[in-house]
C-alpha positions as CSV (number, residue, x, y, z in Angstrom):
1,X,33.0,20.1,24.5
2,X,30.3,22.3,22.9
3,X,31.7,21.6,19.4
4,X,31.5,17.9,20.1
5,X,27.9,18.2,21.1
6,X,27.1,20.1,17.9
7,X,28.8,17.5,15.8
8,X,26.9,14.6,17.5
9,X,23.6,16.4,17.1
10,X,24.3,17.1,13.4
11,X,25.2,13.4,12.8
12,X,22.0,12.3,14.5
13,X,19.9,14.7,12.4
14,X,21.5,13.4,9.2
15,X,21.0,9.8,10.3
16,X,17.3,10.4,10.9
17,X,16.9,12.2,7.6
18,X,18.6,9.3,5.7
19,X,16.4,6.8,7.5
20,X,13.3,8.8,6.5
21,X,14.5,8.9,2.9
22,X,15.2,5.1,2.9
23,X,11.9,4.0,4.3
24,X,9.7,6.8,3.0
25,X,7.1,5.6,0.5
26,X,6.6,8.6,-1.7
27,X,3.3,7.6,-3.2
28,X,1.8,7.3,0.2
29,X,2.6,10.9,1.0
30,X,-0.9,12.0,0.1
31,X,-2.2,10.4,3.3
32,X,-3.0,12.5,6.4
33,X,0.4,11.6,7.9
34,X,3.4,13.6,6.8
35,X,5.4,10.5,6.2
36,X,5.0,6.8,6.7
37,X,7.8,4.5,7.8
38,X,7.1,1.0,6.5
39,X,3.3,1.2,6.2
40,X,1.5,-1.8,7.6
41,X,-0.3,-4.3,5.4
42,X,-3.7,-2.9,6.4
43,X,-2.5,0.7,5.4
44,X,-1.3,-0.7,2.0
45,X,-4.6,-2.5,1.3
46,X,-6.5,0.7,2.1
47,X,-4.2,2.8,0.0
48,X,-4.6,0.4,-3.0
49,X,-8.4,0.4,-2.8
50,X,-8.7,4.2,-2.4
51,X,-6.2,4.8,-5.2
52,X,-8.3,2.6,-7.4
53,X,-11.4,4.6,-6.4
54,X,-13.2,1.4,-5.2
55,X,-15.6,0.9,-2.4
56,X,-14.7,-2.0,-0.1
57,X,-17.6,-4.0,-1.4
58,X,-16.7,-3.4,-5.0
59,X,-13.1,-4.3,-4.3
60,X,-14.2,-7.6,-2.7
61,X,-16.3,-8.4,-5.8
62,X,-13.5,-7.7,-8.3
63,X,-11.0,-9.6,-6.3
64,X,-13.3,-12.6,-5.7
65,X,-13.3,-12.2,-1.9
66,X,-16.2,-12.6,0.4
67,X,-18.1,-9.5,1.3
68,X,-16.5,-7.5,4.0
69,X,-13.0,-9.0,3.6
70,X,-11.4,-5.8,2.5
71,X,-12.9,-3.9,5.5
72,X,-11.6,-6.6,7.9
73,X,-8.2,-6.5,6.4
74,X,-8.0,-2.7,6.5
75,X,-9.1,-2.7,10.2
76,X,-6.6,-5.4,11.0
77,X,-9.4,-7.5,12.4
78,X,-8.4,-10.4,10.3
79,X,-5.1,-11.2,8.5
80,X,-5.6,-12.1,4.8
81,X,-5.0,-15.6,3.7
82,X,-2.4,-16.4,1.0
83,X,-5.2,-16.8,-1.5
84,X,-6.6,-13.4,-0.6
85,X,-3.1,-11.8,-0.8
86,X,-2.8,-13.4,-4.3
87,X,-6.1,-12.1,-5.4
88,X,-5.4,-8.6,-4.1
89,X,-2.1,-8.5,-5.9
90,X,-3.7,-9.6,-9.2
91,X,-6.5,-7.0,-8.8
92,X,-4.2,-4.1,-8.0
93,X,-1.2,-5.1,-10.1
94,X,1.3,-5.2,-7.3
95,X,3.8,-7.8,-6.2
96,X,3.3,-9.8,-3.0
97,X,6.8,-8.7,-2.0
98,X,5.7,-5.1,-1.9
99,X,2.3,-5.8,-0.3
100,X,3.7,-8.0,2.5
101,X,7.3,-6.8,2.9
102,X,7.4,-3.3,1.4
103,X,10.2,-4.5,-1.0
104,X,10.3,-2.5,-4.2
105,X,8.7,0.7,-5.4
106,X,5.2,1.6,-4.2
107,X,2.7,1.9,-7.1
108,X,1.4,5.3,-8.0
109,X,-2.3,5.9,-7.7
110,X,-2.7,6.4,-11.5
111,X,-0.9,3.1,-12.2
112,X,-3.3,1.3,-9.7
113,X,-6.5,2.8,-11.2
114,X,-5.4,2.0,-14.7
115,X,-4.6,-1.6,-13.8
116,X,-7.9,-2.0,-12.0
117,X,-9.8,-0.5,-14.9
118,X,-8.2,-2.9,-17.3
119,X,-9.0,-5.8,-15.0
120,X,-12.6,-4.6,-14.6
121,X,-13.0,-4.5,-18.4
122,X,-11.5,-8.0,-18.8
123,X,-13.9,-9.4,-16.2
124,X,-16.8,-7.7,-17.9
125,X,-15.9,-9.4,-21.2
126,X,-15.7,-12.8,-19.6
127,X,-19.0,-12.4,-17.9
128,X,-20.9,-11.6,-21.1
């Protein structure tokens, strides 16, 4: 009976470890939480903005959103529209599948900042 209990506990431990590995988003490990299982949309938007080194106001300007939109999305006070999702995906260089559903690989902070910088330069050339 004791051996059966040990086996069951070991199987449960392995199942939890495999679930963590399956749903763990490695590039989000730098957050205050030790791991995140399926980060919410608001957590992903904040992660993208902070990885790019942008203030909420600057992110709104670059994405072409109204002032305060990023803050409302990050606080889950307002769900982003399809147009806002599209603009955020273009700004940060991520797919809508990843942003909305968590499908695919999470972008690394360096990839995000490089993409935003190239986007910023492109917008600066257009506005000249």
